[in-house]
C-alpha positions in Angstrom: 0.0 0.0 0.0 1.3 3.5 -0.7 0.7 4.8 2.9 3.7 5.9 4.9 2.9 5.4 8.6 6.1 7.2 9.6 4.4 10.5 8.5 1.9 9.9 11.4 4.5 9.1 14.0 2.5 6.1 15.1 3.7 2.7 14.0 1.0 0.0 14.4 1.3 -2.6 17.1 3.2 -5.8 16.4 5.2 -3.9 13.7 2.7 -4.3 11.0 4.2 -4.0 7.5 2.6 -1.6 5.1 2.1 -4.4 2.6 -0.3 -6.0 5.0 -2.5 -2.9 5.2 -5.9 -3.5 3.5 -7.8 -0.4 4.5 -6.2 2.9 5.7 -8.8 5.5 6.7 -9.6 8.4 9.0 -12.8 10.0 10.1 -14.9 11.4 7.3 -14.1 15.1 6.6 -17.8 16.0 7.3 -17.2 15.0 11.0 -14.6 17.8 11.1 -16.9 20.3 9.3 -18.6 21.4 12.5 -15.3 22.4 14.1 -14.4 24.3 11.0 -17.7 26.3 11.0 -17.5 27.1 14.7 -13.9 28.2 14.3 -14.8 30.4 11.4 -17.7 32.1 13.3 -15.4 32.7 16.3 -12.9 34.4 14.0 -15.3 36.5 12.1 -17.9 37.6 14.7 -15.5 39.6 16.9 -14.3 41.5 13.8 -17.9 42.2 12.8 -18.6 43.6 16.3 -15.5 45.7 16.2 -16.3 47.1 12.8 -19.9 47.9 14.0 -18.6 49.7 17.1 -16.1 51.7 15.1 -18.8 52.8 12.6 -21.3 53.7 15.3 -19.0 55.4 17.8 -15.8 56.4 16.0 -14.3 58.1 19.0 -14.8 55.0 21.2 -11.8 53.0 19.8 -8.9 55.2 20.6 -6.4 55.9 23.4 -6.0 53.3 26.1 -8.9 51.4 24.9 -7.0 50.5 21.7 -4.1 49.1 23.8 -6.5 47.0 26.0 -8.3 45.8 23.0 -5.0 44.8 21.3 -3.9 42.8 24.4 -7.2 40.9 24.8 -7.7 40.5 21.1 -4.2 38.9 20.7 -4.8 36.5 23.6 -8.3 35.6 22.3 -7.0 34.8 18.8 -4.0 33.0 20.1 -6.2 30.6 22.2 -8.6 30.3 19.2 -5.8 29.3 16.8 -4.5 26.8 19.4 -7.9 25.2 19.7 -8.3 25.0 15.9 -4.9 23.3 15.6 -5.8 20.9 18.4 -9.0 19.9 16.6 -7.1 19.4 13.4 -4.5 17.2 15.0 -7.2 15.1 16.6 -8.9 14.7 13.3 -5.8 14.1 11.2 -4.2 11.5 13.5 -7.4 9.5 14.2 -6.7 6.5 12.1 -8.6 3.2 11.3 -6.2 0.6 9.9 -7.4 -2.8 8.7 -4.7 -5.4 8.1 -4.8 -9.0 7.1 -5.2 -10.2 10.6 -6.2 -7.3 12.9 -8.0 -4.0 13.3 -6.0 -1.0 14.7 -7.8 2.0 16.1 -5.6 5.0 16.8 -7.3 7.8 18.7 -5.5 11.2 19.1 -6.8 13.4 21.9 -5.0 16.7 21.8 -1.3 17.1 21.3 0.1 14.7 23.9 -2.6 12.0 24.3 -2.8 9.0 22.0 -4.5 5.7 22.4 -3.8 2.7 20.1 -6.1 -0.3 20.3 -5.7 -3.5 18.4 -8.1 -6.4 17.8 -7.3 -9.7 16.2 -9.7 -10.7 13.5 -9.9 -14.2 14.9 -11.9 -12.7 17.9 -14.4 -11.0 15.6 -17.9 -12.4 16.1 -20.1 -9.9 14.3 -19.7 -6.5 12.5 -22.5 -4.0 12.0 -22.6 -0.6 10.4 -24.9 2.3 11.1 -25.7 5.5 9.0 -27.9 7.9 10.9 -28.8 11.4 9.8 -29.1 13.5 6.6 -25.5 14.4 6.1 -24.2 10.9 6.9 -26.7 9.5 4.3 -25.7 12.1 1.7 -22.0 11.7 2.1 -22.0 8.0 3.0 -20.3 7.8 6.3 -21.3 6.3 9.7 -20.3 4.1 12.6 -19.0 0.6 12.6 -19.4 -1.7 15.6 -17.1 -4.8 15.8 -18.3 -7.3 18.4 -15.8 -9.7 19.9 -16.1 -13.2 21.3 -14.5 -14.5 24.5 -14.7 -13.9 28.2 -13.5 -10.4 27.9 -15.9 -8.5 25.7 -14.1 -5.6 24.1 -16.2 -4.2 21.3 -14.7 -1.8 18.9 -16.8 1.3 17.9 -15.4 3.3 15.0 -16.9 6.7 14.5 -17.6 8.5 11.1 -16.0 5.7 9.0 -16.2 6.5 5.2 -18.3 3.8 3.4 -19.0 1.8 6.6 -20.8 -1.0 4.7 -17.6 -1.7 2.7 -15.4 -1.5 5.8 -17.6 -4.0 7.7 -17.9 -6.4 4.7 -14.1 -6.4 4.3 -13.6 -7.2 8.0 -15.9 -10.2 7.8 -14.2 -11.3 4.5 -10.7 -11.2 6.1 -12.1 -12.9 9.2 -13.3 -15.8 7.1 -10.1 -16.0 5.2 -8.1 -16.1 8.4 -10.2 -18.8 10.0 -10.0 -20.9 6.8 -6.2 -20.4 6.6 -5.7 -21.4 10.2 -7.9 -24.5 9.6 -5.9 -25.6 6.6 -2.7 -25.1 8.5 -4.0 -27.3 11.4 -5.0 -30.0 8.9 -1.5 -29.9 7.3 0.2 -30.2 10.7 -2.1 -33.1 11.7 -1.4 -34.8 8.3 2.4 -34.5 8.8 2.2 -35.8 12.4 3.4 -32.6 14.0 0.3 -32.4 16.2 -2.1 -35.1 17.2 -5.8 -34.3 17.8 -6.6 -34.0 21.5 -3.0 -33.4 22.6 -1.2 -30.2 23.3 2.2 -29.3 21.7 3.7 -29.2 25.2 3.1 -33.0 25.5 4.9 -33.9 22.2 8.1 -34.8 24.1 6.2 -37.1 26.5 4.4 -38.7 23.5 7.6 -39.4 21.7 9.0 -41.1 24.9 5.9 -43.2 25.3 6.0 -44.2 21.6 9.7 -45.3 21.9 8.8 -47.4 25.0 5.9 -49.0 23.2 8.1 -49.8 20.3 10.6 -51.5 22.5 7.9 -53.6 24.2 6.4 -54.5 20.9 9.8 -55.7 19.6 10.3 -57.9 22.7 6.8 -59.4 22.1 7.7 -60.2 18.5 10.9 -61.8 19.5 9.2 -64.0 22.1 6.6 -65.1 19.5 9.2 -65.9 16.9 11.1 -67.9 19.6 8.0 -70.0 20.3 7.3 -70.6 16.6 10.9 -71.8 16.2 10.5 -74.3 19.0 7.2 -75.6 17.6 8.8 -76.2 14.2 11.4 -78.5 15.6 14.5 -76.3 15.1 17.1 -76.2 17.8 19.2 -73.2 18.7 22.6 -73.3 20.2 21.3 -71.3 23.2 18.6 -74.0 23.8 21.3 -76.7 24.0 23.3 -74.7 26.5 20.3 -74.7 28.8 20.5 -78.4 29.3 17.7 -80.9 30.0 15.7 -82.9 27.5 15.0 -81.6 24.1 11.6 -82.6 22.6 11.7 -82.9 18.8 
């Protein structure tokens, strides 16, 4: 994939390679539109008020009032620009990464707070998507809920995902492929004798010892049977003569 994760200063867990990335997405830009509109209003409205005051009372904005207005205006716009930049950082670095075997959710909260969550596709039980509202319907974005199986239920809720139906369908497709691949691998290992059904890999050494002992016992039984057959056929061995006693032919 052509995505460079180093640009985002957040390598995925388990050192995922870029070639394993199937979907690389962030929140839909419409989810950031509200912050843009609010920021634009906060920038323009004070200027409109100032222009109205200056046109209504020209002598009001002069002298010390100009100095006080400059100080408070500078502080206001400095805080406003910091807030806008903070919202942009949170939007730009919120990432949804789907690889061949996991889902990675990267949430950026402000400048110095980042949370990275990873879910293996083998734990996925169900995936659902939801598009609710006029704008999400028009621009095709919504939430994706990934439900997990196991004792610890850790559902993944991804917000404002572009084309959520495609994302959820791809998750289920990769989940089925991963389960099928693991099943084939298990069948191959069983066929080659690496693992036996009903036994753990930790017991392989004990199983090999038991197999060796069973083989030695079976060899001794075969030798005893052959010895009996030789006696019944009338053949005499040198070892039998050394035992002494009568020999029945």
